[in-house]
N, C-alpha and C positions, 0 to 999 in steps of 0.2 A: 189253608182258613186264613186272614191275616187282617189285624185289626189296623184300622185307621189312627192316626197320629192324635186325633180329636176324642177315638174309641178309649186309647192307651192313657190318654190324659185324665179322660174322666173318673179313671179304675184309678189311677194315682191320687185323685183329688180324696177319694175314699170310699166310691161309691162304683159308678156305670150305669149305663141306660139298659133299657130294654132288650136294643139288638145288641150290644157288647154283652149283656149277661147269656143271651139267646148263642153268640159266638162260640162263650164258654162251656155252655152245655150240652153243645153242640161237635165244640172239640174234644167234651170228655166221653160223648157216646162212640165218634171215629174212634175213639182211640182202643174203646173195648169192644168195639165191633173187629178190630184187627186184633187185639187180643186172644179173643176168644176162639177164631181159627189157629191162629198161630197155637194155644194151648193146646185146642182139639188135635192138632197133629202132630204136637208134642209126645202125645199117648201112643203114635203109633197109626197106621192107615188100615185097619181091622175093621171088620164091617161092623161093628158097636159102632166105630169113630164114624164112619161114612154115613146111617141111620141116624146119627143124631144130628149130623151136619145136615142133611136132607132135610129132615123133619124141619129145622131151623130155616131153612132153604123156603118150606112149602107155608110156614107160618107167615115168613117175610111177604110171598107173597100174596098170601089171603086177607094180612094185617099188618103191615110194615107199624102201626103204631105199637101194635102186641109186641114187637118183638122189640122194639126201642123201647120199650117198660122193662123188661126183663133184662134189658142188658145193659140198663142204664142203673141197674142195681149195685152198688156201690162195692160189697166185697166181690165182684167178678176180676178185679183188679186183681186183687191179692189172688185170687184162685189162679188166674191166667200164669201170673209172676211166678208163683210156686211150681206152677205144671212147666212152665220155660225153664226153671231152675232144677228140672229133674225128679220131679215129684206129681206128677200127672193124677189126676182123681176123675177117671172115668162117670162116677157117681154124679161127680156136682156137672158134668158136662148134662147127661141124660137128664137130670133135674132142669136146666136151663129148657133144653130142648121143648120137655116133657110142659114147663110153664108156659111158653111161647106157643106152645099149640091149643093146650088148654087155655088162652087167654083168646087165641085166635079162632078158637070154637071148630079145630078140627078132629077128625077122631084119627086115632093113633093107637098103636101097641109099641111100648120098649121093653127090653131084657136088661135090668141094673145091675150090675154086684152093691149088695149093701152088707159090706161085712160087719157091721155092728146093727143090723136090725133097724137102722133107722132111713129114711129119704128126706131129702128135702127139696121142694120145688119154689127156688126163690122168687119171692114177691108174691106166691099164692099160699102154702103154707108145710106141713110136714107131717109124713105118717113114722109112728114106733110103733114098736113091739113086734115088728115084723117077722123077727127072727134072724139071723146071719146067715147069709146064703144069696141068691140070686131072688129077684122083686120082679114081677112083671107091673108096668103101669099101662093102665088102659083109659082112652079118653074116647068117649061115642057121640062127640060133637055138643055142642051148646055153651054158645061163647060167654066167657067169664068178664064180669066184667070189674074184678077188683075186690067186691065188697064181699067179707065173708056170709054164708047163708046164716039164717036163723039158728039159734041155738050152737055155733060154732059149728056147722055141718062143713063136710067140707064141699068141693065146687060139685055143681050137677052134670052126672056120666063119668065121675072119675072113680077109678078103681084102683086100688097097689093090693099085688097077693104077692104075699113075702112066705118062706118055708114055715112059720108060726102062725099066722094070721092074716088077714085080709080086713082090707079098708076098701068099702066101694060106697057107691050113691046111682040111685036109678035116676037114669037120664030125665031131666025137666026141665021148667022154664030157669033161667038166672036167677039166683037168689033161693032155689028152693031145693027140693031133692030129699030123697031117705037115705042114711047112712046104715049102713049093716057091718056088722065087725064079726068076723067067724061063723063057725058055722049056725050059732043061734039066732043071729042077726040083733038088734037095735039101735039106740039111735045114738050118735055121737056127739058128746058135748064134753067140753071141757069140765075137768074134775071141780070140785071147792076149791081149789087152791090156785086154781089159775093153770099150775103146771101140770100134773098128770089129767091126761084125756081119757075118759069115761071109753072111748071105741077108738082111740089111736091114732085120731087125725088131732094136731094143733094146729089152728087158722093161724096166719099173719093179721099181727093187729097192728090197727092205725089211728094216727091222731087225725082229725081235721080241725086245726086251726082257723082254717079260713072257711063258712060255711058259706058259699056264694055258688055264681054258677058261670063256672063249673068251681066245684069245691075243691080248696088245697088239701091233699091228701097225702100225710107225711108216713111210710113205713114206721112202726116199733119192732127191730130186728134185735129179737131176745134168742134165735135160735140157728142164725148164719154158721155154720163153724168157721169160714173166714175171717169173723169180725174180731177175730183176737189180735189186735193191730194197736194198741194203745198202751201207756205207761200204766194205768191201772186195766185188773181183770175187768170184761163185761159180765153182769149178773147172768143166771140162768133166767129161765122163763119167769117173768113177772107175774106175780098173781093178781085177782083182778081189781082188786082194791089199789093194787101199787100201779096196775093197769089206767085204771080209773083216773087217779091223781094226775099222772103224769100228761094224760089227756088234758084234764081241766088245766094245769100249770101253762103248758104249752097254749092253750087259747089263749089265754090269759095274756101272757107274755107276747103275743103277736098282736095282741091288740096293743099292750103298751106300745113297741115297735109301730105299727101302722100309725096310731095317733103322734106320736112324737118322733118319730125316723121312719119317718116310710117308703125311705129309700132302699133301709136294710129290710124292710119287709119285703119288699119287691124282689131285693136278693135273695131273700131263703124261699120264698115260691119258685123263685128259677131255679135254685140249684138245690135247694134242700131234699133230697129223697128219703133217709131215713134218720134216726134218733138210736142209738146204741146205748143201752142205760150200761151204767159204770157202779162196780162197787164203789161203796163211799170212802174216801181215803180216811184213815188211821185219826188223822187229827179233827176229823168231822169238816171241812171247809169241803165247801164244792169245788169238786173238779169238772175240766172238760177237756177234750182232744180232736185232732182231725188227724188224718193219714194220707202219703201219696198215695200210699197203695188201695185208699179207699176216699178218693173225693167224692162229695153227695151224701156222707153222713158227718154227724155228729155224736160222738160218744160224748155223756155228760152223765154225773149222778145228779139225781134231781135236788133240786135244789128245796128252801122252805117257803120260799116265793118267790113269784114271776118276776118281779123286777130285776132280781139276783140272773135266772134263765134265760133272760132279754139280753143281759151282759154276756153271758157264756156264750150266747148262740151268735150275736156280732161278733166277738171276739174270733169263731171260730170259722163265721162266713166268712171273716177277712182271709185265713187259712185258705179257704176252699177257693176263691176267687184268686187267690194266689199261685196256688200251687196250679190251676185251672190255666192259667193266663202261661205259667213258666211248661207247662205242657207245648205252648203254640210259640212262644217268643223266649231266647234266652235272653234275661237280664242280668249276668255275671257268668264271671267264668267257672268252668264246675272245679270242685276239689281245691279249693281253697285252705290254707290254714286255719285252725282253730286260734284267731290272736283279737280277737275284738270282743269288746263289753257291750254285754247286753245289758242292760241297768235292770230286768227282770231274772238276770241269769247268775250262779256265784261263779261260773264258769268259765274260760274265753268261748266264744262261737265264731264259726267261721262266715263270709260274707250273708252266704244266702239262710243262714240260719238267723242273722243278724235283720236281715231285710225282712225276711217271714216274721219276727215278732215286732219288728217296728210298725209293717203293715195292720197286723192285726191289734195291739195296742194305740195304731190312730183310730181304730172302731173302737176299744176301750175309751179312751178319753173323750172321744163325741160321745157319747152312751151318759158319762158323768157331765159333761157338757150342759146336756138337756138337765141334769138332777142338780147342779151346781146351787139351786136356791131351796134346795132342800136343806138347810140348815149348813152349821159349820162343818161337819162330814163331807158334806156333798161339794161343798167351796174345796174342801182339801183334797179329795178322789179328782176332782175333776186338774186343780193346779198340778197336784202331784203328778200325775198319768201324761197331762200335758209338757211338763217338764223334762220327764223320762223319754217319752218317745222322740220329743226334740233333739235330746242329745242323741239318741240313735241313728234319728234323721243325718243328724251333722257328721256321725261316723261315719256312714255310707256315703255322704257326698263328698267324704277326701278321698274314697277307696280308689283305688288304679285297678280294680279286681271288676269294675260296674262295666259294661256295653253302654253303646250310645242311648238305646232304649231305657238300659236300667237308670242312666245318668236320669235320664229324662222322666222316670218313673222317680226315683228319688226327689227331684227339684217339683214335682207334683205336689208329692206328702209333705215339702218342707211349705209352698206355698199354702197350703191347707191350715198348718199348724200357725203359721205366720197372721194367717186372717182370724184366728179365733182370738189371740192375744188374753189378756189374763182379765180376771173378776174381778180387779180393783181393790181386792181386800188384801192390806199389805202386810198381815199378820200372819196371813192365810199363806199368800204368796212367800212370803221368808220362810216359812214352818216348812212347804214342800221340797223347798231349795235345800235345808239344812238335810232335810232326809236324804233327798237325792246327792248331795254331796259326800254327806257320812257313806252310804251305800259304794259311789266311787272310791274311795280311800279303803273303805272293805277289800274290795275288789282287789282293786292294785296289789294290797297287801300280802293277799291270799295265793294271787296268780303272777307277780311281777317278782323278775329275781335278778338282781343288779350285777354286772362283772366284777367278779373279784378284784380282777385287775382296776378296775374303775374304782372301790370302794377304798384299794389302799393307796392307791394316788391321790384321788380327791380328800382322803384323812390327812396325806402327808402335805399338800397344797394348804390346808387350814392352818395344821401346825404352825407352818412357816408364815400365816400372817397372806399369803397372798391376794391380791384383792378379787380374784377373778377363778374360779377350778376352772382344772382343764377339759377341755371336749369329752364328753361322755357319749358310752357307745350304748345302742340303745336297749334295755332290757330283756333279757330272756324271758317269753312269755313260758310257766311253767302250770299247768292246768291244774286247779285244785281238783274236788269233788265235782261231778257231775251233777248237778242238783239246782231247784230254784232260787232265786234270791230271797233272802227272809229278812223280815225287821226283827232284830233282837230285842229283849227286854233290857239290855243296860245300853249304855254311850248317852252321849248329847242327843243324836237326835231321836232315842228312844222317848226321853224327857220331855223335847218337845212336842212330838206329837201325845203323849199322855196329857200334858198341860193343856194342850188346843183342844183334844179330844174325849180326855178321859178316860176313864177303865175297858171300855166297850170300844174304842174308836181305833183306825188305824187304816190299814190297808186292806182291810179285808174283803177283798173283791169277792173271790172265787177264781182268781185267776193267778195272783201272788200271794199266798199268805202271809196274812203280818200277824204280830205277835198281838193278843186279847189281851193280855197279864197287866197289871200295875207294872211299869220299870223300876228295877232296884236301885234308880240314881241314889250317887254319891254327891257330896257336896258340893262336887264343881259340877255335875250337871243337872243338880237343881240351880247352883249360881247360872248357869246358860240357860234354860229354861226360863228363869224369872227375868232375865235381861242382864243380869250382873255379868257382864262380858270379860272386863278386867279381871275380876274375882275368880271366874271360872279358867281363863286363863293362868293366872297363877298356881291354880290349884292342880290343872293339869301339867304342868309343867315340872310341879311337887313330884307329881306320878310317876311321869318320865323318869325325873333324874334317877329317884327308886327302880325304876322297871322300864327302860328303852322298849321292850317290847310290850307296854300295856296298849294294844290296837284301841281300845276306849277313848284313851287318855290321845291318843295320837289323833283319834277321829274328831275329838275336843279341841286341841290345840291347831287343826286345819280351818276349822267352823269357826274357832273364837278369831282365827288368823284372816277370815272373810269379814265378819263383821266389825272388828278393827279397822280395817281400809287398810292391811296389809295384801292386797290384792296378789303382787307377786310374789310373797310367801306362800300363800293361801292356793295358789296355782300351782308351786312347786309339791306341797302336800297333798293336794287332790290328787297328783297325776302322777307323783313319783317317792309318796310315802316309804315305798319299798328301800329306795337311798337315802332318806332323810334315817330311817331305822336304823340303817347299815352303819350309820356315818355316827349315829350316836350311841352304838356300840363300842364302836372305834374310838369314841373322842368324849370318855366320859366327862360328865359335867356338861357337854356341849347344850347350849339352848336351842333346840328344834326351829323356834320361828328364827333364829339369827341364821342356823346353818340353811334354812330353806331359802332366805332374802339372798343370801350368797350365793348358793347355787344358780337363784335368778338370773344374779350379777351384780349385788352388789356387794361391797367390800365387808368384812367380819370388824365390828366393833365390839369386843368381849367383854368390854369394861358395864356396856349397859344392855346388850342382851340385844341389841338394836342394829341395825346396818347402817352402814355411809352412804347407801343411797335414800333414808331419810324414813316419813311416814309411808308408807305401801300399802 
């Protein structure tokens, strides 16, 4: 399965046409088919495994679309890789086979081990309260169309008998059926909270964001045991109110995308199979995630508004597309070192993670491009994410770890960013660059370590008054804590953002949390934010004279140098602030701008704090 150069270029530009998306979808389905067989055989070649594979084969012959629908369920990949890692789960295999048979309308009987008294039929629903031991699943025929029966009943003709209880439905037409529970019978329905069933059956929920012909249906995965693939834990079973709210918000978000970014709406329709509700982050910021072991699923904590959900969906759709592409076509060498700066992370990242982040944030920037006229915040978010994505793409373009296809892909992303351009508001663009530059300085201070020999030799050369520093060894990359980047509440970039956007403003996109507090700006920070750059620089110099390790002040010096046209010093202060900081520790009283200018190639003039290279 090969993509043409034109199809690869379309994906690189940010979207991909319908034919390209179908290649990605088919690639994932083919991969899951192979993994399912391999995972089944990893559990041995006993009669139970052979019976399940035979039932899947029967269902495939009767209704290929039914089997494709079941095997497209995103957690299948996680189950299969877990089995291949030495932990087979025969109950999940039996659940897949039973779900395929139910969807295909086949009669069948399967004996399934249920050590916890529960059994999931992926994409169909689950039986609970069966009692630990062996359960028998029977289907009497009658095709299941994927929609839960009225009142939450199980599919018609399906019964699950366990040691403690039985869940069964009398055979009837699709969407109907009477469910009995245990010897006394009774109608099965969800309990009042939606999480505890009255009769033992939890139907799979769906959201229908597009009610067309055919409708676009997305499964709400709040019960699969292999959905635990994310940095936040999934929720348990949603109650009815939460499920209804997710359905409503998804429909509104999808409508927004269809109206404003139809190519992304088409991408979701082609590739999104399930939403996994996540528990909210302690910060309260909405979070989202995807996993290479569950492509087709988007995990999300439900936000307050559909526009934020649309942003999260686009961000994760980009990860989904790129992950599916990488399963077909290598874009970079594997297992590279973590040495790149991803502007949305505080720790170094390998080239593959940087590529993933850059492609996802290309989508984020595009969403904000659509919203850039929604006041100053929309304009700032667009400028900020466009700038940060462009910086990530520039790093990728200079990497020797990309394949030829990878270089073509990165060139396509760069072309899209160039085509967008700025929004024309110089104040907003300057603020976005300040925040981006401040993040670069903070990342370098947290993760770069100058060679000890370099620091001593360069300090000696400075003391001797040499016009140029000795050659430098590249710094060691010493990763700091792995976490998303965060714009703190102090420092010049926080003051700039606060002055531009006010107390509630910031990069609170739901992708990278930003501070929503009023920054505790000192005199130099306030001066910088108000445009008194020389006064701010003087304040930052005073602070560094007292404490060369003052990170906020070093960020301020870097930003002020850039604003004053001292580009050579600003470049060094942004890319190698670790070396400037180390030298200022060794050289008490040395001016950081003069040190940075000298490191860039200009001779120091200690009397003025300037350089013989003139105004830079």
